[in-house]
C-alpha beads as a LAMMPS data file, in Angstrom:
LAMMPS data file: protein, C-alpha beads

507 atoms
506 bonds

1 atom types
1 bond types

-500.0 500.0 xlo xhi
-500.0 500.0 ylo yhi
-500.0 500.0 zlo zhi

Masses

1 110.0

Atoms # bond

1 1 1 -0.224 -0.002 -0.020
2 1 1 1.464 3.295 -0.931
3 1 1 1.978 6.130 1.914
4 1 1 0.164 8.908 1.058
5 1 1 0.196 12.663 2.439
6 1 1 -2.891 14.278 3.434
7 1 1 -2.538 17.821 2.049
8 1 1 -4.302 20.658 3.801
9 1 1 -6.007 22.798 1.417
10 1 1 -4.670 25.870 -0.273
11 1 1 -5.436 29.183 1.345
12 1 1 -5.390 32.641 -0.042
13 1 1 -4.286 36.030 2.159
14 1 1 -5.786 39.501 1.336
15 1 1 -3.440 42.509 0.563
16 1 1 -4.913 43.175 4.364
17 1 1 -3.467 40.018 5.578
18 1 1 -0.368 40.074 4.124
19 1 1 0.009 43.569 5.806
20 1 1 -0.484 42.643 9.040
21 1 1 1.460 39.604 9.218
22 1 1 4.544 41.965 8.058
23 1 1 3.522 43.930 10.916
24 1 1 4.028 41.315 13.739
25 1 1 7.172 40.160 11.706
26 1 1 9.686 39.677 14.490
27 1 1 12.664 42.655 14.204
28 1 1 15.947 41.434 15.073
29 1 1 16.995 41.535 18.480
30 1 1 19.027 45.180 19.766
31 1 1 22.002 45.042 19.806
32 1 1 24.692 46.641 22.650
33 1 1 27.428 48.523 21.642
34 1 1 29.821 45.780 23.111
35 1 1 27.374 43.146 20.627
36 1 1 26.056 41.324 23.521
37 1 1 22.404 41.202 22.977
38 1 1 20.226 43.445 25.109
39 1 1 17.662 42.006 27.421
40 1 1 14.511 43.484 29.034
41 1 1 14.979 45.728 32.165
42 1 1 14.068 44.593 35.889
43 1 1 12.479 46.773 38.427
44 1 1 14.490 49.555 39.223
45 1 1 13.149 48.826 43.053
46 1 1 14.716 45.203 43.117
47 1 1 17.732 46.979 41.703
48 1 1 17.466 49.453 44.514
49 1 1 17.066 46.804 46.978
50 1 1 19.905 45.909 49.184
51 1 1 21.165 41.975 48.143
52 1 1 20.138 39.525 51.434
53 1 1 23.092 39.316 53.503
54 1 1 22.211 35.689 54.310
55 1 1 22.492 34.699 51.076
56 1 1 25.630 36.567 50.576
57 1 1 27.328 34.711 53.423
58 1 1 25.980 31.583 52.728
59 1 1 27.988 32.168 49.292
60 1 1 30.896 32.964 51.265
61 1 1 30.602 29.942 53.079
62 1 1 30.200 27.632 49.932
63 1 1 33.408 29.029 48.288
64 1 1 35.563 28.110 51.853
65 1 1 38.918 25.535 50.830
66 1 1 38.216 22.231 50.440
67 1 1 38.123 20.352 53.717
68 1 1 37.464 23.234 56.037
69 1 1 34.068 23.166 57.483
70 1 1 33.065 26.595 58.252
71 1 1 30.718 27.283 61.228
72 1 1 27.580 29.816 61.192
73 1 1 27.233 32.685 63.938
74 1 1 25.369 34.311 61.329
75 1 1 21.934 33.690 60.661
76 1 1 19.087 33.883 63.211
77 1 1 18.299 30.098 63.903
78 1 1 17.893 27.923 66.758
79 1 1 19.502 24.474 66.963
80 1 1 16.544 22.783 68.400
81 1 1 13.845 21.238 66.537
82 1 1 9.928 21.807 66.762
83 1 1 8.687 20.266 70.173
84 1 1 7.447 16.581 69.357
85 1 1 3.944 17.168 69.693
86 1 1 4.150 19.836 66.426
87 1 1 5.829 16.556 64.594
88 1 1 3.769 14.038 65.941
89 1 1 0.448 16.125 64.673
90 1 1 2.124 16.358 61.198
91 1 1 3.068 13.059 61.007
92 1 1 -0.442 12.010 61.461
93 1 1 -2.015 14.897 59.346
94 1 1 -0.061 13.261 56.341
95 1 1 -1.606 10.082 56.132
96 1 1 -4.588 9.456 54.338
97 1 1 -6.816 8.777 57.003
98 1 1 -5.476 11.757 58.921
99 1 1 -5.883 13.982 55.930
100 1 1 -9.589 12.690 54.051
101 1 1 -11.479 12.151 58.003
102 1 1 -10.028 15.395 59.338
103 1 1 -9.004 13.898 62.389
104 1 1 -7.180 17.029 63.736
105 1 1 -6.795 19.044 66.795
106 1 1 -8.808 21.888 64.478
107 1 1 -11.999 20.415 65.644
108 1 1 -13.627 18.520 62.785
109 1 1 -15.528 19.496 59.941
110 1 1 -12.185 19.865 58.155
111 1 1 -13.547 17.552 55.082
112 1 1 -17.058 19.858 54.857
113 1 1 -15.110 23.311 54.700
114 1 1 -11.920 21.953 52.644
115 1 1 -12.916 19.045 50.541
116 1 1 -11.126 15.697 50.993
117 1 1 -7.806 17.011 49.829
118 1 1 -7.523 18.222 53.411
119 1 1 -4.290 19.756 54.470
120 1 1 -3.506 19.756 50.878
121 1 1 -6.077 22.148 49.936
122 1 1 -5.981 25.920 50.303
123 1 1 -7.559 26.793 54.009
124 1 1 -8.683 30.102 55.585
125 1 1 -6.801 33.072 54.199
126 1 1 -6.107 34.741 57.478
127 1 1 -5.530 31.431 58.851
128 1 1 -7.352 28.017 60.859
129 1 1 -9.682 29.123 63.285
130 1 1 -8.541 26.771 66.044
131 1 1 -5.376 28.520 65.828
132 1 1 -6.779 31.785 65.182
133 1 1 -8.521 31.922 68.329
134 1 1 -5.327 30.231 70.626
135 1 1 -3.328 32.850 68.982
136 1 1 -5.949 35.458 70.453
137 1 1 -6.142 33.927 74.220
138 1 1 -2.486 34.146 73.916
139 1 1 -1.773 38.115 73.201
140 1 1 -4.651 39.135 75.552
141 1 1 -3.790 36.739 78.416
142 1 1 0.227 36.993 77.904
143 1 1 1.043 40.237 75.813
144 1 1 -1.826 42.011 77.223
145 1 1 -3.265 42.871 73.781
146 1 1 -7.061 41.839 75.127
147 1 1 -9.325 42.349 71.845
148 1 1 -6.585 42.021 69.168
149 1 1 -7.578 39.814 66.714
150 1 1 -5.164 37.684 64.533
151 1 1 -4.203 37.339 60.882
152 1 1 -1.800 34.067 60.387
153 1 1 1.286 34.024 57.529
154 1 1 3.614 32.489 56.135
155 1 1 6.364 33.331 58.741
156 1 1 6.957 37.103 60.511
157 1 1 8.845 38.794 57.229
158 1 1 5.873 38.028 55.393
159 1 1 3.902 39.389 58.460
160 1 1 5.781 42.638 58.064
161 1 1 5.537 42.997 53.814
162 1 1 1.512 42.790 54.866
163 1 1 1.997 45.860 56.777
164 1 1 4.013 47.493 54.509
165 1 1 1.679 47.243 51.442
166 1 1 -1.256 47.808 53.822
167 1 1 -0.046 50.911 56.185
168 1 1 1.971 53.102 53.909
169 1 1 2.127 54.683 50.699
170 1 1 5.513 55.292 48.874
171 1 1 5.089 58.584 49.795
172 1 1 4.977 58.400 53.361
173 1 1 7.674 58.352 55.931
174 1 1 8.642 55.506 57.412
175 1 1 10.808 55.189 60.651
176 1 1 13.336 52.579 61.057
177 1 1 15.967 52.677 63.831
178 1 1 19.760 51.615 63.518
179 1 1 20.959 49.313 63.604
180 1 1 18.005 47.726 61.582
181 1 1 16.506 44.480 60.676
182 1 1 17.923 43.808 57.377
183 1 1 14.806 42.179 55.687
184 1 1 12.432 45.364 56.918
185 1 1 14.729 47.995 55.072
186 1 1 14.636 45.377 51.825
187 1 1 10.866 45.159 52.143
188 1 1 10.298 49.091 51.954
189 1 1 13.282 49.219 49.295
190 1 1 11.154 46.669 47.161
191 1 1 7.526 48.108 47.510
192 1 1 8.647 51.575 46.422
193 1 1 9.264 53.296 50.445
194 1 1 13.201 53.909 50.440
195 1 1 12.612 57.265 49.201
196 1 1 11.035 58.541 52.346
197 1 1 12.986 56.074 54.645
198 1 1 13.900 58.030 57.932
199 1 1 16.791 56.298 59.610
200 1 1 16.448 57.263 63.195
201 1 1 19.334 56.875 65.556
202 1 1 19.673 55.340 69.066
203 1 1 21.290 56.383 72.097
204 1 1 24.886 56.079 71.687
205 1 1 25.110 54.616 75.609
206 1 1 22.173 52.226 75.747
207 1 1 21.353 51.233 71.785
208 1 1 17.670 52.442 72.366
209 1 1 15.785 54.529 70.227
210 1 1 16.604 57.838 70.685
211 1 1 12.930 58.542 71.822
212 1 1 14.008 62.713 71.779
213 1 1 14.278 62.457 68.340
214 1 1 11.639 60.504 67.238
215 1 1 9.441 63.336 69.448
216 1 1 10.472 65.907 67.220
217 1 1 9.651 63.745 63.829
218 1 1 6.211 62.937 65.206
219 1 1 5.806 66.888 66.157
220 1 1 7.207 68.053 62.314
221 1 1 5.373 69.458 59.775
222 1 1 4.961 66.197 57.941
223 1 1 4.867 63.189 60.550
224 1 1 6.357 59.660 59.375
225 1 1 3.014 57.554 59.140
226 1 1 4.842 54.360 60.184
227 1 1 7.551 53.625 63.316
228 1 1 9.246 50.150 63.337
229 1 1 10.775 48.626 66.763
230 1 1 12.154 45.536 67.469
231 1 1 12.350 44.066 70.360
232 1 1 14.166 42.291 71.679
233 1 1 16.244 43.748 69.192
234 1 1 17.685 42.310 66.429
235 1 1 20.734 43.361 65.308
236 1 1 21.754 44.113 68.915
237 1 1 19.934 41.943 71.425
238 1 1 18.926 44.761 73.353
239 1 1 15.395 44.347 75.626
240 1 1 13.332 47.589 75.962
241 1 1 11.717 48.000 79.071
242 1 1 7.169 48.404 78.852
243 1 1 7.729 52.561 80.137
244 1 1 9.738 53.524 76.778
245 1 1 7.621 51.236 74.654
246 1 1 4.516 53.116 76.169
247 1 1 5.914 56.137 75.569
248 1 1 6.432 55.434 71.974
249 1 1 2.637 54.119 71.596
250 1 1 1.655 57.508 73.132
251 1 1 3.456 59.645 71.125
252 1 1 2.948 57.636 68.097
253 1 1 -1.056 57.929 68.914
254 1 1 -0.977 61.381 69.238
255 1 1 0.680 61.710 65.989
256 1 1 -1.923 59.826 64.372
257 1 1 1.392 57.819 63.411
258 1 1 1.259 53.578 63.449
259 1 1 3.591 51.795 65.867
260 1 1 4.781 48.495 64.480
261 1 1 6.031 45.983 66.980
262 1 1 8.165 43.136 65.804
263 1 1 8.018 40.805 68.886
264 1 1 9.907 37.686 67.109
265 1 1 12.058 37.224 69.671
266 1 1 9.810 37.727 72.569
267 1 1 10.388 33.969 74.441
268 1 1 14.309 35.343 74.330
269 1 1 14.881 37.079 77.637
270 1 1 17.384 36.387 80.247
271 1 1 18.802 36.804 83.985
272 1 1 15.352 37.748 84.908
273 1 1 14.114 40.285 82.462
274 1 1 10.347 40.074 80.620
275 1 1 9.674 40.975 77.650
276 1 1 6.944 43.194 77.085
277 1 1 4.089 44.568 74.699
278 1 1 1.739 47.502 74.688
279 1 1 -1.385 47.869 73.198
280 1 1 -3.531 51.070 71.110
281 1 1 -5.614 51.695 68.134
282 1 1 -2.316 52.392 66.397
283 1 1 -0.434 49.597 67.756
284 1 1 0.209 46.449 65.464
285 1 1 2.671 43.666 67.055
286 1 1 4.250 41.123 64.858
287 1 1 5.274 37.659 66.055
288 1 1 6.632 34.445 65.214
289 1 1 7.012 30.727 65.388
290 1 1 10.166 30.185 63.313
291 1 1 12.535 30.936 66.890
292 1 1 11.616 29.788 70.074
293 1 1 9.476 26.316 68.647
294 1 1 12.204 25.958 65.965
295 1 1 10.002 26.086 62.928
296 1 1 12.219 28.011 60.489
297 1 1 11.156 26.118 57.513
298 1 1 7.570 25.822 58.653
299 1 1 6.868 29.775 58.006
300 1 1 4.338 30.472 60.578
301 1 1 4.157 33.899 61.999
302 1 1 1.328 36.235 62.737
303 1 1 -0.007 39.815 63.144
304 1 1 -1.989 40.738 66.436
305 1 1 -4.067 44.355 65.386
306 1 1 -6.380 46.077 67.491
307 1 1 -9.779 44.327 66.801
308 1 1 -13.488 46.627 65.897
309 1 1 -14.294 46.265 69.654
310 1 1 -10.877 47.866 70.907
311 1 1 -11.668 50.589 68.302
312 1 1 -15.214 50.769 69.464
313 1 1 -14.252 51.336 73.100
314 1 1 -12.375 54.399 72.883
315 1 1 -14.520 55.730 69.929
316 1 1 -11.670 55.248 67.644
317 1 1 -12.119 55.765 63.801
318 1 1 -11.855 51.875 62.243
319 1 1 -9.880 52.090 59.537
320 1 1 -10.470 48.404 58.047
321 1 1 -7.572 47.173 58.672
322 1 1 -9.081 43.290 58.409
323 1 1 -10.079 43.655 54.998
324 1 1 -6.815 45.643 53.624
325 1 1 -4.748 42.708 55.217
326 1 1 -6.703 40.357 53.423
327 1 1 -6.282 41.930 49.745
328 1 1 -2.741 41.489 50.441
329 1 1 -2.702 38.241 52.173
330 1 1 -4.969 36.714 49.606
331 1 1 -2.405 38.051 46.607
332 1 1 0.687 37.138 48.195
333 1 1 -0.018 33.622 50.168
334 1 1 -3.427 32.942 49.068
335 1 1 -3.140 31.367 52.812
336 1 1 -0.780 29.745 55.294
337 1 1 0.286 26.554 54.823
338 1 1 -2.377 24.556 56.837
339 1 1 0.212 21.578 57.553
340 1 1 2.162 24.246 59.312
341 1 1 -0.623 25.854 61.238
342 1 1 -1.872 22.581 62.819
343 1 1 2.139 22.184 63.856
344 1 1 2.046 25.682 65.078
345 1 1 -1.115 24.812 67.104
346 1 1 0.190 21.528 69.141
347 1 1 3.385 23.561 69.732
348 1 1 1.282 26.287 71.111
349 1 1 -0.821 23.889 73.285
350 1 1 1.749 21.561 74.196
351 1 1 5.581 23.076 73.479
352 1 1 6.099 25.705 76.445
353 1 1 8.122 23.689 78.947
354 1 1 9.986 22.225 75.905
355 1 1 10.669 26.302 74.960
356 1 1 11.343 27.031 77.943
357 1 1 14.010 24.595 78.894
358 1 1 16.095 24.446 75.092
359 1 1 16.352 29.278 75.803
360 1 1 17.587 28.266 79.210
361 1 1 20.156 26.185 78.122
362 1 1 21.118 28.656 76.087
363 1 1 23.278 30.446 78.518
364 1 1 26.028 27.893 78.217
365 1 1 26.319 29.558 74.175
366 1 1 25.645 33.065 75.667
367 1 1 28.819 32.972 77.500
368 1 1 30.804 31.438 74.925
369 1 1 30.252 34.065 72.165
370 1 1 30.288 36.847 75.188
371 1 1 33.993 35.354 75.777
372 1 1 35.068 35.097 72.614
373 1 1 34.351 39.140 71.819
374 1 1 36.722 39.965 74.838
375 1 1 39.516 40.767 72.312
376 1 1 37.285 43.970 71.088
377 1 1 36.388 44.809 74.980
378 1 1 33.897 44.328 77.598
379 1 1 30.141 44.457 77.676
380 1 1 29.184 48.489 76.591
381 1 1 33.009 48.713 76.274
382 1 1 33.377 46.838 72.727
383 1 1 30.343 45.117 72.997
384 1 1 26.572 44.723 73.634
385 1 1 23.800 42.038 74.123
386 1 1 22.531 39.396 75.004
387 1 1 19.734 40.859 77.256
388 1 1 17.172 39.398 74.467
389 1 1 16.799 37.860 71.246
390 1 1 20.023 35.660 70.265
391 1 1 22.476 38.318 69.392
392 1 1 25.751 40.380 70.157
393 1 1 26.383 43.198 68.632
394 1 1 30.266 44.240 68.491
395 1 1 32.502 46.835 67.530
396 1 1 35.348 46.612 65.032
397 1 1 38.654 48.642 64.975
398 1 1 38.379 51.315 63.314
399 1 1 40.619 50.903 60.814
400 1 1 37.922 47.531 59.491
401 1 1 35.081 50.613 59.373
402 1 1 35.050 51.913 55.858
403 1 1 31.511 52.122 54.542
404 1 1 31.134 49.450 51.626
405 1 1 29.284 51.055 48.577
406 1 1 25.665 50.934 49.044
407 1 1 22.665 52.293 46.729
408 1 1 20.278 53.148 49.442
409 1 1 18.343 56.163 48.628
410 1 1 16.586 57.136 52.453
411 1 1 16.034 60.566 54.279
412 1 1 18.769 62.979 55.182
413 1 1 16.791 63.197 58.858
414 1 1 19.232 60.391 60.239
415 1 1 21.044 62.557 63.186
416 1 1 23.509 60.254 64.207
417 1 1 25.070 56.682 64.215
418 1 1 24.694 54.481 67.228
419 1 1 27.927 53.620 68.994
420 1 1 29.536 51.720 71.822
421 1 1 31.996 53.260 74.125
422 1 1 35.125 51.500 73.079
423 1 1 38.365 49.666 74.675
424 1 1 42.060 50.726 73.737
425 1 1 41.359 48.753 70.394
426 1 1 38.822 51.057 69.285
427 1 1 39.711 54.498 70.456
428 1 1 36.549 56.843 71.337
429 1 1 35.194 58.425 68.310
430 1 1 32.385 60.976 67.268
431 1 1 28.904 59.616 66.309
432 1 1 29.867 60.217 62.873
433 1 1 32.742 57.893 63.433
434 1 1 31.165 55.013 61.329
435 1 1 30.959 56.990 58.205
436 1 1 34.592 58.416 58.292
437 1 1 37.083 56.969 56.514
438 1 1 39.636 54.792 58.364
439 1 1 43.102 55.533 58.780
440 1 1 45.549 52.555 57.470
441 1 1 43.605 50.412 54.818
442 1 1 40.270 50.310 53.040
443 1 1 38.992 47.312 54.868
444 1 1 34.773 46.888 55.377
445 1 1 33.158 45.023 57.881
446 1 1 32.333 42.825 54.763
447 1 1 36.108 42.017 54.012
448 1 1 36.212 41.388 57.643
449 1 1 33.494 38.686 57.237
450 1 1 34.696 36.991 53.921
451 1 1 38.175 36.811 55.983
452 1 1 37.232 34.850 59.297
453 1 1 35.397 32.598 56.672
454 1 1 38.437 31.742 54.505
455 1 1 40.573 31.776 57.712
456 1 1 39.054 30.797 60.740
457 1 1 36.318 28.939 59.479
458 1 1 33.503 30.904 61.123
459 1 1 30.893 33.484 60.002
460 1 1 28.890 36.414 61.493
461 1 1 27.106 39.098 59.569
462 1 1 28.820 42.596 59.034
463 1 1 26.893 45.526 60.468
464 1 1 26.635 47.765 57.364
465 1 1 23.733 45.164 56.308
466 1 1 22.004 46.496 59.294
467 1 1 23.134 50.436 58.695
468 1 1 25.967 50.500 60.681
469 1 1 29.425 49.566 58.817
470 1 1 32.205 48.698 61.074
471 1 1 30.048 46.503 63.425
472 1 1 29.402 42.583 63.637
473 1 1 26.155 40.888 64.829
474 1 1 27.053 37.466 66.538
475 1 1 24.380 34.778 66.842
476 1 1 24.815 32.338 69.489
477 1 1 21.348 29.923 69.090
478 1 1 22.563 28.325 65.875
479 1 1 25.004 25.436 67.518
480 1 1 24.510 22.917 69.991
481 1 1 26.923 23.705 72.781
482 1 1 29.720 21.563 71.572
483 1 1 29.299 23.056 67.870
484 1 1 29.420 26.637 69.273
485 1 1 32.518 26.143 71.641
486 1 1 34.354 25.226 68.420
487 1 1 33.249 28.484 66.582
488 1 1 33.598 30.677 69.781
489 1 1 37.003 29.455 69.756
490 1 1 37.649 30.455 66.145
491 1 1 35.960 33.368 66.467
492 1 1 38.213 34.505 69.582
493 1 1 41.139 33.837 67.764
494 1 1 40.520 35.696 64.710
495 1 1 39.547 38.692 66.231
496 1 1 42.957 38.727 68.236
497 1 1 44.638 38.069 64.572
498 1 1 42.439 41.233 63.379
499 1 1 43.739 43.280 66.594
500 1 1 47.314 42.583 66.132
501 1 1 46.956 42.770 61.660
502 1 1 45.420 45.824 61.598
503 1 1 44.523 45.683 57.959
504 1 1 43.899 42.925 56.149
505 1 1 46.026 40.751 53.701
506 1 1 45.483 40.733 50.284
507 1 1 43.716 37.487 49.362

Bonds

1 1 1 2
2 1 2 3
3 1 3 4
4 1 4 5
5 1 5 6
6 1 6 7
7 1 7 8
8 1 8 9
9 1 9 10
10 1 10 11
11 1 11 12
12 1 12 13
13 1 13 14
14 1 14 15
15 1 15 16
16 1 16 17
17 1 17 18
18 1 18 19
19 1 19 20
20 1 20 21
21 1 21 22
22 1 22 23
23 1 23 24
24 1 24 25
25 1 25 26
26 1 26 27
27 1 27 28
28 1 28 29
29 1 29 30
30 1 30 31
31 1 31 32
32 1 32 33
33 1 33 34
34 1 34 35
35 1 35 36
36 1 36 37
37 1 37 38
38 1 38 39
39 1 39 40
40 1 40 41
41 1 41 42
42 1 42 43
43 1 43 44
44 1 44 45
45 1 45 46
46 1 46 47
47 1 47 48
48 1 48 49
49 1 49 50
50 1 50 51
51 1 51 52
52 1 52 53
53 1 53 54
54 1 54 55
55 1 55 56
56 1 56 57
57 1 57 58
58 1 58 59
59 1 59 60
60 1 60 61
61 1 61 62
62 1 62 63
63 1 63 64
64 1 64 65
65 1 65 66
66 1 66 67
67 1 67 68
68 1 68 69
69 1 69 70
70 1 70 71
71 1 71 72
72 1 72 73
73 1 73 74
74 1 74 75
75 1 75 76
76 1 76 77
77 1 77 78
78 1 78 79
79 1 79 80
80 1 80 81
81 1 81 82
82 1 82 83
83 1 83 84
84 1 84 85
85 1 85 86
86 1 86 87
87 1 87 88
88 1 88 89
89 1 89 90
90 1 90 91
91 1 91 92
92 1 92 93
93 1 93 94
94 1 94 95
95 1 95 96
96 1 96 97
97 1 97 98
98 1 98 99
99 1 99 100
100 1 100 101
101 1 101 102
102 1 102 103
103 1 103 104
104 1 104 105
105 1 105 106
106 1 106 107
107 1 107 108
108 1 108 109
109 1 109 110
110 1 110 111
111 1 111 112
112 1 112 113
113 1 113 114
114 1 114 115
115 1 115 116
116 1 116 117
117 1 117 118
118 1 118 119
119 1 119 120
120 1 120 121
121 1 121 122
122 1 122 123
123 1 123 124
124 1 124 125
125 1 125 126
126 1 126 127
127 1 127 128
128 1 128 129
129 1 129 130
130 1 130 131
131 1 131 132
132 1 132 133
133 1 133 134
134 1 134 135
135 1 135 136
136 1 136 137
137 1 137 138
138 1 138 139
139 1 139 140
140 1 140 141
141 1 141 142
142 1 142 143
143 1 143 144
144 1 144 145
145 1 145 146
146 1 146 147
147 1 147 148
148 1 148 149
149 1 149 150
150 1 150 151
151 1 151 152
152 1 152 153
153 1 153 154
154 1 154 155
155 1 155 156
156 1 156 157
157 1 157 158
158 1 158 159
159 1 159 160
160 1 160 161
161 1 161 162
162 1 162 163
163 1 163 164
164 1 164 165
165 1 165 166
166 1 166 167
167 1 167 168
168 1 168 169
169 1 169 170
170 1 170 171
171 1 171 172
172 1 172 173
173 1 173 174
174 1 174 175
175 1 175 176
176 1 176 177
177 1 177 178
178 1 178 179
179 1 179 180
180 1 180 181
181 1 181 182
182 1 182 183
183 1 183 184
184 1 184 185
185 1 185 186
186 1 186 187
187 1 187 188
188 1 188 189
189 1 189 190
190 1 190 191
191 1 191 192
192 1 192 193
193 1 193 194
194 1 194 195
195 1 195 196
196 1 196 197
197 1 197 198
198 1 198 199
199 1 199 200
200 1 200 201
201 1 201 202
202 1 202 203
203 1 203 204
204 1 204 205
205 1 205 206
206 1 206 207
207 1 207 208
208 1 208 209
209 1 209 210
210 1 210 211
211 1 211 212
212 1 212 213
213 1 213 214
214 1 214 215
215 1 215 216
216 1 216 217
217 1 217 218
218 1 218 219
219 1 219 220
220 1 220 221
221 1 221 222
222 1 222 223
223 1 223 224
224 1 224 225
225 1 225 226
226 1 226 227
227 1 227 228
228 1 228 229
229 1 229 230
230 1 230 231
231 1 231 232
232 1 232 233
233 1 233 234
234 1 234 235
235 1 235 236
236 1 236 237
237 1 237 238
238 1 238 239
239 1 239 240
240 1 240 241
241 1 241 242
242 1 242 243
243 1 243 244
244 1 244 245
245 1 245 246
246 1 246 247
247 1 247 248
248 1 248 249
249 1 249 250
250 1 250 251
251 1 251 252
252 1 252 253
253 1 253 254
254 1 254 255
255 1 255 256
256 1 256 257
257 1 257 258
258 1 258 259
259 1 259 260
260 1 260 261
261 1 261 262
262 1 262 263
263 1 263 264
264 1 264 265
265 1 265 266
266 1 266 267
267 1 267 268
268 1 268 269
269 1 269 270
270 1 270 271
271 1 271 272
272 1 272 273
273 1 273 274
274 1 274 275
275 1 275 276
276 1 276 277
277 1 277 278
278 1 278 279
279 1 279 280
280 1 280 281
281 1 281 282
282 1 282 283
283 1 283 284
284 1 284 285
285 1 285 286
286 1 286 287
287 1 287 288
288 1 288 289
289 1 289 290
290 1 290 291
291 1 291 292
292 1 292 293
293 1 293 294
294 1 294 295
295 1 295 296
296 1 296 297
297 1 297 298
298 1 298 299
299 1 299 300
300 1 300 301
301 1 301 302
302 1 302 303
303 1 303 304
304 1 304 305
305 1 305 306
306 1 306 307
307 1 307 308
308 1 308 309
309 1 309 310
310 1 310 311
311 1 311 312
312 1 312 313
313 1 313 314
314 1 314 315
315 1 315 316
316 1 316 317
317 1 317 318
318 1 318 319
319 1 319 320
320 1 320 321
321 1 321 322
322 1 322 323
323 1 323 324
324 1 324 325
325 1 325 326
326 1 326 327
327 1 327 328
328 1 328 329
329 1 329 330
330 1 330 331
331 1 331 332
332 1 332 333
333 1 333 334
334 1 334 335
335 1 335 336
336 1 336 337
337 1 337 338
338 1 338 339
339 1 339 340
340 1 340 341
341 1 341 342
342 1 342 343
343 1 343 344
344 1 344 345
345 1 345 346
346 1 346 347
347 1 347 348
348 1 348 349
349 1 349 350
350 1 350 351
351 1 351 352
352 1 352 353
353 1 353 354
354 1 354 355
355 1 355 356
356 1 356 357
357 1 357 358
358 1 358 359
359 1 359 360
360 1 360 361
361 1 361 362
362 1 362 363
363 1 363 364
364 1 364 365
365 1 365 366
366 1 366 367
367 1 367 368
368 1 368 369
369 1 369 370
370 1 370 371
371 1 371 372
372 1 372 373
373 1 373 374
374 1 374 375
375 1 375 376
376 1 376 377
377 1 377 378
378 1 378 379
379 1 379 380
380 1 380 381
381 1 381 382
382 1 382 383
383 1 383 384
384 1 384 385
385 1 385 386
386 1 386 387
387 1 387 388
388 1 388 389
389 1 389 390
390 1 390 391
391 1 391 392
392 1 392 393
393 1 393 394
394 1 394 395
395 1 395 396
396 1 396 397
397 1 397 398
398 1 398 399
399 1 399 400
400 1 400 401
401 1 401 402
402 1 402 403
403 1 403 404
404 1 404 405
405 1 405 406
406 1 406 407
407 1 407 408
408 1 408 409
409 1 409 410
410 1 410 411
411 1 411 412
412 1 412 413
413 1 413 414
414 1 414 415
415 1 415 416
416 1 416 417
417 1 417 418
418 1 418 419
419 1 419 420
420 1 420 421
421 1 421 422
422 1 422 423
423 1 423 424
424 1 424 425
425 1 425 426
426 1 426 427
427 1 427 428
428 1 428 429
429 1 429 430
430 1 430 431
431 1 431 432
432 1 432 433
433 1 433 434
434 1 434 435
435 1 435 436
436 1 436 437
437 1 437 438
438 1 438 439
439 1 439 440
440 1 440 441
441 1 441 442
442 1 442 443
443 1 443 444
444 1 444 445
445 1 445 446
446 1 446 447
447 1 447 448
448 1 448 449
449 1 449 450
450 1 450 451
451 1 451 452
452 1 452 453
453 1 453 454
454 1 454 455
455 1 455 456
456 1 456 457
457 1 457 458
458 1 458 459
459 1 459 460
460 1 460 461
461 1 461 462
462 1 462 463
463 1 463 464
464 1 464 465
465 1 465 466
466 1 466 467
467 1 467 468
468 1 468 469
469 1 469 470
470 1 470 471
471 1 471 472
472 1 472 473
473 1 473 474
474 1 474 475
475 1 475 476
476 1 476 477
477 1 477 478
478 1 478 479
479 1 479 480
480 1 480 481
481 1 481 482
482 1 482 483
483 1 483 484
484 1 484 485
485 1 485 486
486 1 486 487
487 1 487 488
488 1 488 489
489 1 489 490
490 1 490 491
491 1 491 492
492 1 492 493
493 1 493 494
494 1 494 495
495 1 495 496
496 1 496 497
497 1 497 498
498 1 498 499
499 1 499 500
500 1 500 501
501 1 501 502
502 1 502 503
503 1 503 504
504 1 504 505
505 1 505 506
506 1 506 507
C-alpha cells in the first residue's frame, strides 16, 4: 500500500492580511555597543533593594577551601527542632486517614470546609480558626493585648510585608532605627518606599531608640506614617522596658502614626528580664513561631492588630485594617500552609516547657560568645547584647569601618550613628565615626566577614547590612553547645589576629 500524505487545502491571503503579518514580523534583537543582545529591564525598585546578606554569607561559606568546615554564627536560627507534639501531628496529618477524615486538633468538619484534600487544599486566608482563637487568647493573656485580632502569615517577614503594603504608600515616611533588621529595609525598598525612609538614631550609650529624636519627627510638619521597633532587638540583642514602649505608642498615637512592634524574639529574655508589649488603636504587633519553637522552615508568623471592639470602646475610627490585610494576604500567599498551622497549634498548646528548657540552655552558648568577643573589649565597652533575642553586637577597630558601596536612598533626617563606648583597640570617636574614612587601609566589615570565613572557618554578619558599617552581629543559638564551643574558639582567635594585624592581607 502506498504511503500518502494528506495535503492541507490551499488558502489565499488578502493584501490586508499580508500587511498585518508584515507588521507582526519579529525585528532583529537590539544589540548593545559590545555586541551583546540587550535584555528587558527589571524593576528599578528591586535593583535598588539591598542584596540579601544571609544568601551572600552562605555563598561565601560554600567557597571555603576544601576540607574546611565553616561554622555559622550568622543566620538567626536555633539549633533545636519543633516540639515533639508538633512533629507528631504533622506525621498524623500526612497519612491518608488523617488528611481525609479530618481527625485533627482543630475540631473536625475539615472535609466539609476544605474538601477531601484536607491539609493539601487551601485554607482560610487569615488562618485556621482554631489557631487564630488560641493566638488571640495568647496575646490577650500573655502580651496584654485583649480584643486584638490575629492574621496568621507565612512567617514574620511576610507579616511585615503585609503591613508595609496595607499601612503606607510609597510617598509616606517610615522610620526604622539604626541598626535595623535588614529584611525590614529590604521590604520597604522593594515596595518603593525607600525614598521616604527615615533612619532614626539610637542612644549612643544604651542603643535604645532615641525617643527625643522621634518626638521631634512626630511633631514636625510631615510626621511619619509608620514607626518600626524590634523588641528584643535584632541585631543588637537589647531589650526595651515597657515604659519606653508605652511612651512610643502614646507619642505615635498623638501624631496619627502607626507603631509596628516586631516581637519575633519575645521568648528570648535572660537573667530574670521580661518582654513587654503595649496596646493601642495605632499599635500593631508581629510574632513568629520560627525561633522559640524551632519551626524556621515551616514558616508561621502572625499579626496582632486592634479589633473592632477595641476601637469601639475608645471611639476610635475603624480603618477596616482586616479587610486591607486580607487583600494583601490573598494576593501574596492565598493562605498560610495548613500543615504548618496545625504544627503551630500543637506547639503552642503542648510545647511550652520544651521551649523554656531549650532557651534556658542557651546560657552556655551566650557565655561562650561573650568570651569570644573579649578581644574587642568588654560589655558596653566594645560589645553589647545578650539581654534578649539571640545576638551580640560588636564594634570592630576603626581601620575596618570603611562603609561598603551602597545603593540606599534614604531621608537625610538621620542625625547620628549608634555607637558603643570603645576599648583601647577602638579609640573613642565621634557619633558619626562609622561614616568617616579610616586610617591605614580601606577594609570594610564585609571584608572582615569574608576573611573570618577563609582564615578561621567561622561566619558572622557585617554591621553594614544593618545600616552601621564597622560592626558585626554574632548569633549564639545556631549551634549545639559542643559546636558553639568550637565556633567561639575560632571567632576569638580570629578577632585576636585581626587586632594584631590592623589591616587585612590581600586575598
